[in-house]
C-alpha positions as CSV (number, residue, x, y, z in Angstrom):
1,M,10.6,-13.0,1.7
2,M,8.3,-14.5,4.4
3,K,7.8,-10.9,6.2
4,F,7.7,-8.9,3.2
5,K,4.4,-11.5,1.6
6,L,2.8,-11.6,4.8
7,L,3.0,-7.9,5.3
8,L,1.6,-7.4,1.9
9,W,-1.6,-9.8,2.9
10,M,-1.8,-7.6,5.8
11,L,-1.9,-4.5,4.4
12,T,-4.8,-6.1,2.7
13,K,-6.3,-6.9,5.3
14,L,-6.1,-3.7,7.0
15,L,-7.6,-1.6,3.8
16,Q,-10.2,-3.7,3.9
17,R,-10.5,-3.2,7.4
18,A,-10.4,0.6,6.9
19,V,-13.5,0.9,4.2
20,N,-15.7,-1.6,5.8
21,N,-15.4,-0.1,9.6
22,N,-14.6,3.9,8.8
23,P,-17.3,5.9,6.2
24,K,-14.6,7.9,4.7
25,C,-12.7,5.4,3.8
26,A,-15.7,3.7,1.9
27,A,-16.8,7.1,0.2
28,Y,-13.2,7.2,-0.6
29,V,-12.9,3.7,-2.5
30,K,-16.5,3.7,-3.7
31,D,-16.2,4.8,-7.6
32,K,-12.9,4.2,-7.9
33,N,-11.7,0.9,-10.4
34,V,-7.5,0.6,-10.4
35,T,-5.6,-2.7,-10.0
36,F,-1.8,-1.8,-9.2
37,Q,1.0,-4.3,-7.2
38,I,3.7,-3.9,-4.9
39,Q,6.3,-6.8,-5.4
40,T,10.3,-7.5,-4.9
41,A,12.7,-6.7,-8.3
42,S,12.4,-10.9,-8.6
43,G,8.9,-10.1,-9.2
44,E,7.2,-11.8,-5.5
45,G,4.5,-9.8,-4.7
46,R,1.2,-9.6,-4.4
47,Y,-0.8,-7.2,-7.1
48,F,-4.2,-5.2,-5.4
49,E,-7.6,-5.1,-6.5
50,V,-9.8,-1.8,-5.8
51,K,-13.7,-2.4,-7.2
52,N,-17.1,-1.6,-6.8
53,G,-15.7,-0.1,-2.5
54,K,-14.3,-3.2,-2.5
55,I,-10.0,-4.3,-2.0
56,K,-8.7,-7.5,-2.6
57,S,-5.5,-8.8,-3.1
58,H,-3.0,-12.0,-5.0
59,T,-0.3,-14.1,-5.0
60,G,1.8,-13.1,-8.3
61,R,1.8,-10.5,-11.2
62,S,-1.7,-8.2,-12.7
63,K,-1.0,-8.1,-16.3
64,S,-2.2,-4.4,-16.4
65,P,-1.4,-2.6,-12.8
66,S,-1.9,1.0,-12.9
67,F,1.1,1.9,-10.9
68,T,3.6,-0.9,-9.8
69,F,6.0,-1.1,-6.4
70,T,8.8,-2.7,-6.8
71,F,11.5,-2.9,-3.7
72,K,15.2,-4.3,-4.4
73,N,13.9,-7.2,-2.4
74,G,11.3,-8.9,0.6
75,S,14.3,-7.3,3.4
76,T,14.0,-4.2,1.4
77,G,9.5,-4.0,1.3
78,F,9.1,-5.4,4.1
79,T,11.9,-2.4,6.2
80,V,10.6,0.7,3.8
81,L,6.5,-0.3,4.4
82,S,7.0,-1.2,8.1
83,A,8.8,2.0,9.6
84,K,7.3,3.9,12.0
85,D,9.1,7.5,9.7
86,S,7.4,6.4,7.0
87,V,7.4,9.0,4.9
88,N,11.8,10.4,5.1
89,T,11.8,6.3,4.2
90,F,9.8,5.9,1.2
91,L,11.9,8.6,-0.1
92,T,15.2,7.2,0.8
93,A,14.3,4.6,-0.9
94,L,13.3,6.2,-3.7
95,R,16.7,8.0,-3.7
96,T,18.7,5.0,-3.2
97,Q,16.5,2.8,-6.0
98,D,16.3,0.4,-3.0
99,L,12.6,1.4,-4.6
100,V,11.3,2.4,-7.9
101,I,7.5,3.2,-9.1
102,T,6.3,2.7,-12.3
103,G,2.5,3.6,-13.6
104,N,0.3,5.7,-12.9
105,F,1.3,8.4,-10.2
106,V,-1.9,10.2,-10.0
107,D,-3.3,6.6,-8.7
108,V,0.0,6.0,-6.7
109,M,-0.9,9.9,-4.6
110,W,-4.8,8.2,-4.6
111,F,-2.7,5.1,-3.0
112,Q,-1.2,7.3,-0.5
113,S,-4.1,8.8,0.7
114,L,-5.6,5.9,1.4
115,V,-2.9,4.5,3.1
116,D,-3.6,7.3,5.6
117,F,-6.4,5.5,6.5
118,I,-5.0,2.4,8.0
119,Q,-2.3,5.3,9.9
120,P,-2.4,5.5,13.8
121,Q,-4.4,8.3,14.2
122,P,-2.7,10.4,17.4
123,K,-4.2,10.1,21.3
124,S,-5.7,13.7,21.8
125,S,-5.1,14.8,24.9
126,S,-7.9,16.3,27.1
127,T,-8.1,18.3,30.1
128,V,-10.0,16.9,33.4
């Protein structure tokens, strides 16, 4: 469970860094106002607030998140969120119900695009 909690905390820091260092990311969140949470089936996790161009997270649960990712347990959440083949792992978790998504799917898709800002960019090969 500790790895899962640490990963969620790190997600906040990575998103904040992307907003601060990438003008495209800053523009992407500028006018967005959304609260979402990522948790386990037992309720452990964090909720995230995107408001006024800033991203914050808090322990516990939000009273009214726009959407919620609920993982079967912390280990599963850590595995899915840190997977190198993230899309396939994410879809498999949905299919097997190791991950259940509830809420506004338009905001879920918005979040998926936000996460793209923290993905490592492929190095361009240069010819000499």
